[in-house]
C-alpha positions in Angstrom: -8.4 12.9 13.7 -11.5 14.3 11.9 -10.8 12.2 8.8 -10.3 9.1 10.9 -13.6 9.7 12.7 -15.4 10.2 9.4 -14.0 6.9 8.0 -15.1 5.0 11.1 -18.6 6.5 10.9 -18.9 5.7 7.2 -18.0 2.0 7.9 -20.4 1.8 10.8 -23.3 3.1 8.7 -22.4 0.6 6.0 -22.4 -2.5 8.4 -24.8 -1.6 11.2 -28.5 -2.1 11.0 -30.6 0.6 9.3 -27.6 2.6 8.0 -26.2 3.1 11.6 -29.5 3.9 13.3 -29.3 0.6 15.2 -26.2 -1.2 16.6 -23.7 -3.4 14.8 -24.0 -7.1 15.4 -20.9 -9.0 16.6 -20.9 -11.2 13.5 -20.3 -8.1 11.4 -17.6 -6.5 13.6 -14.6 -8.2 12.0 -15.6 -7.5 8.4 -16.3 -3.9 9.2 -12.9 -3.5 10.9 -11.2 -5.0 7.9 -12.5 -2.3 5.7 -10.6 0.2 7.9 -7.5 -2.1 7.9 -6.9 -5.7 7.2 -4.7 -5.8 10.2 -7.6 -5.0 12.5 -9.2 -8.3 11.7 -6.2 -10.2 13.0 -6.1 -8.2 16.3 -9.7 -7.6 17.3 -10.1 -11.0 19.1 -7.1 -10.3 21.5 -8.3 -6.7 22.1 -11.9 -7.8 22.9 -10.7 -10.5 25.3 -8.8 -7.9 27.3 -11.2 -4.9 27.1 -14.7 -6.2 26.3 -14.7 -9.7 27.7 -18.5 -9.7 28.2 -19.2 -9.1 24.5 -16.6 -11.7 23.5 -18.2 -14.4 25.7 -21.7 -13.6 24.5 -21.0 -13.3 20.7 -24.5 -14.4 19.6 -26.2 -11.5 21.3 -23.5 -8.9 21.5 -23.9 -5.6 19.6 -21.9 -2.4 19.3 -23.2 1.1 19.2 -21.1 3.7 17.4 -19.1 4.8 20.4 -18.2 1.1 21.2 -17.3 0.5 17.6 -15.1 3.5 17.6 -13.4 2.3 20.8 -12.7 -1.1 19.3 -11.3 0.5 16.1 -9.0 2.8 18.1 -7.9 -0.1 20.3 -6.9 -2.2 17.2 -5.2 0.8 15.8 -3.1 1.1 19.0 -2.1 -2.6 18.7 -1.0 -2.0 15.1 1.0 1.0 16.1 2.8 -1.0 18.9 3.7 -3.8 16.5 4.8 -1.3 13.9 7.2 0.5 16.2 8.6 -2.8 17.7 9.8 -4.0 14.3 11.9 -1.1 13.2 8.8 0.6 11.8 7.8 -2.4 9.6 4.3 -3.9 9.7 3.9 -7.7 10.3 3.4 -8.2 6.5 6.5 -6.3 5.6 8.5 -8.0 8.3 7.5 -11.4 7.0 8.8 -10.6 3.5 12.1 -9.3 5.0 12.4 -12.4 7.2 11.8 -14.8 4.3 14.3 -13.1 2.1 17.0 -12.9 4.8 16.4 -16.5 6.0 16.6 -17.9 2.4 19.9 -16.1 1.8 21.3 -17.2 5.2 20.4 -20.8 4.5 22.0 -20.6 1.1 25.3 -19.4 2.4 25.1 -21.5 5.6 25.7 -18.8 8.1 23.5 -16.4 10.2 25.6 -13.3 9.2 25.7 -12.7 5.5 29.1 -11.9 3.8 29.4 -8.9 1.5 29.3 -11.2 -1.6 25.7 -12.2 -0.9 24.3 -8.7 -0.2 23.6 -7.8 -3.9 21.5 -10.9 -4.4 19.6 -10.2 -1.1 18.8 -6.6 -2.0 17.8 -7.6 -5.5 15.3 -10.0 -4.1 14.0 -7.4 -1.6 13.9 -4.4 -3.9 13.9 -5.5 -7.6 14.2 -1.9 -8.8 17.8 -1.6 -7.8 18.8 -3.8 -10.7 17.9 -1.2 -13.3 17.5 2.1 -11.4 20.5 4.2 -10.5 18.5 6.4 -8.2 17.3 3.4 -6.1 20.8 1.9 -6.0 22.2 5.2 -4.8 19.6 5.4 -2.0 20.5 1.8 -0.9 24.2 2.6 -0.9 23.5 5.7 1.2 21.5 3.6 3.7 24.5 1.2 4.0 26.9 4.1 4.4 24.8 5.4 7.3 25.3 2.1 9.1 28.9 1.7 7.9 28.1 -1.6 6.2 29.5 -1.0 2.7 32.3 -3.6 3.0 31.3 -5.6 6.1 28.9 -8.5 6.5 25.2 -8.1 7.6 23.3 -9.8 10.4 19.5 -9.8 10.8 19.4 -6.7 12.9 21.7 -4.8 10.6 19.6 -5.8 7.6 16.5 -4.4 9.3 18.3 -1.2 10.1 19.5 -0.7 6.6 16.1 -1.4 5.1 14.5 1.0 7.6 16.9 3.8 6.6 16.4 2.9 2.9 12.6 3.2 3.3 13.0 6.5 5.0 15.3 7.9 2.3 12.9 6.6 -0.4 9.9 8.1 1.4 11.7 11.5 1.5 12.7 11.2 -2.1 9.1 10.5 -3.2 7.7 13.3 -1.0 10.0 15.9 -2.5 8.6 15.0 -6.0 5.0 14.6 -5.1 4.1 18.0 -6.5 4.9 16.7 -10.0 1.9 14.3 -9.8 -0.5 17.2 -9.6 1.4 19.3 -12.2 2.0 16.6 -14.8 -1.0 14.3 -14.4 -3.6 16.7 -13.1 -4.6 14.6 -10.2 -6.4 16.3 -7.3 -4.4 16.6 -4.0 -6.4 13.9 -2.3 -5.5 11.3 -5.0 -1.7 12.0 -5.0 -1.0 9.7 -2.0 -2.9 6.9 -3.7 -0.8 7.3 -6.8 2.5 7.4 -4.8 1.5 4.3 -2.9 1.1 2.5 -6.3 4.5 3.8 -7.3 6.0 2.5 -4.0 4.5 -0.9 -4.7 5.9 -0.8 -8.2 9.4 -0.2 -6.8 9.3 -3.1 -4.4 7.3 -5.6 -6.4 7.8 -4.6 -10.0 5.1 -4.2 -12.7 3.7 -7.7 -12.1 3.1 -6.8 -8.5 0.6 -4.1 -9.3 -3.1 -5.1 -8.9 -5.8 -4.6 -11.5 -7.1 -1.6 -9.5 -3.6 -0.1 -9.4 -3.4 -0.2 -13.2 -6.9 1.1 -13.5 -6.1 4.0 -11.3 -3.1 4.9 -13.5 -4.8 4.9 -16.9 -8.6 4.9 -16.5 -9.8 8.3 -17.8 -13.3 7.7 -16.6 -12.2 7.0 -13.1 -9.9 10.1 -13.1 -12.8 12.3 -14.3 -14.8 11.1 -11.3 -11.9 12.0 -9.0 -11.8 15.5 -10.5 -15.5 16.1 -10.6 -15.6 17.9 -7.2 -17.5 15.2 -5.4 -16.9 14.2 -1.8 -14.0 12.0 -1.0 -16.0 8.9 -0.1 -18.3 9.4 -3.1 -15.3 9.6 -5.5 -13.8 6.4 -4.0 -17.1 4.6 -4.7 -17.2 6.0 -8.2 -13.6 4.8 -8.8 -14.5 1.3 -7.6 -17.6 1.2 -9.8 -15.6 0.6 -13.0 -13.3 -2.2 -13.9 -11.1 -2.8 -16.9 -11.6 -6.1 -18.7 -9.1 -8.8 -17.8 -7.4 -8.7 -21.2 -6.9 -4.9 -20.9 -5.3 -5.3 -17.5 -3.0 -7.9 -18.9 -2.0 -5.6 -21.8 -1.3 -2.7 -19.4 0.9 -4.9 -17.2 2.8 -6.3 -20.2 3.3 -2.8 -21.6 4.8 -1.6 -18.3 7.0 -4.7 -18.2 8.3 -3.9 -21.7 9.0 -0.3 -20.7 11.0 -1.4 -17.8 12.9 -4.0 -19.8 13.7 -1.4 -22.5 14.4 1.7 -20.4 15.0 0.4 -16.9 12.9 0.7 -13.7 11.2 4.0 -13.0 13.4 4.9 -10.1 12.0 8.4 -9.6 8.5 9.8 -9.4 9.2 11.8 -12.6 10.1 8.6 -14.5 7.0 6.8 -13.3 4.9 9.8 -14.4 6.5 9.5 -17.8 5.6 5.8 -17.9 2.1 6.6 -16.8 1.7 9.0 -19.7 3.0 6.4 -22.1 0.5 3.9 -20.8 -2.4 6.3 -21.2 -1.4 7.2 -24.7 -0.8 3.6 -25.8 -1.8 1.0 -23.3 -1.3 -2.1 -25.5 2.3 -3.2 -26.4 0.9 -4.6 -29.6 -1.3 -1.8 -30.8 -0.9 1.9 -31.5 -4.6 2.6 -30.9 -6.1 3.5 -27.6 -9.0 1.2 -26.8 -9.4 2.1 -23.2 -13.1 2.8 -23.8 -14.0 -0.9 -23.1 -15.2 -1.3 -19.6 -17.5 -3.7 -17.8 -19.6 -2.6 -14.9 -19.5 -4.5 -11.7 -21.1 -4.1 -8.3 -19.3 -1.3 -6.5 -18.0 -2.1 -3.1 -17.0 0.7 -0.8 -13.4 0.8 0.2 -11.5 3.0 2.4 -8.1 4.4 1.3 -5.3 3.3 3.6 -4.3 7.0 3.9 -7.7 7.8 5.5 -7.1 5.7 8.6 -3.3 5.7 8.7 -1.0 4.4 11.4 0.0 7.1 13.8 3.7 6.4 13.6 5.0 9.9 13.2 6.5 9.0 9.8 3.7 10.2 7.5 2.9 8.0 4.5 4.6 4.7 4.2 6.3 3.4 1.1 6.9 -0.3 1.5 4.5 -3.1 0.6 1.3 -0.9 1.0 -1.6 -3.0 2.0 
């Protein structure tokens, strides 16, 4: 609760007049909320219409003091929580991906319930890592056994239940190995969740699904030194965002990770991903044996809030699938 309040206060000071000494104007409300969570920007209009109709109807003059901004943020958070729980624990973004994959396979086979012969293709599309990682395949098989679906067909609800169980098993598997991140990579405790979120994205979207900031976080020694310098959490996030790898270095890193996966298989465990991380740091380019990671270009730092700072109170701890 204290960390959430601190995050809201930081955003309010960033977007309100005079560093928070004066109220936040209505026109800046949505951008401020989206710093806390992109989902809040989609929900704030509905929440205001039901809870602060006066401000909604008078947008040109409406302002929000800190207490009002906090109330809006907590209201949006509650709406996200309700959606999250109503979809087997998946967010709207995650549910859209699952719906698209299932609908495509259902259309392909011409029936609403998928026969066993189509399930491998469905799960390969949803979790690419199962193709080359024994550990991920074993977790998926376990999830299907829980719901007794190893040899039977799969309807939409059954697919959601299997994926929910798979995500829970994967989350537990990652959590049990989280201590290795500190031990092997020397990351401070507050950076471990960010690293594990990147790993979860890698499992679901593959190396090409990682963003430039994900790849920078993995290998950038300058950014990591900022994280371990003893500065405050928000200050270290700003320092991390103040450096950016050149585009050609990002492309080289991604290609190197792709080649590792093609040659050795997907990193289906935290320990394997740590090993890949060490290889990327030692030799980021697939075409060169020299480490040229000293090339950076400065850009205007933009404050960002880690998704772990303002997390969904779902009772499940950190999420693994399609982190925002």
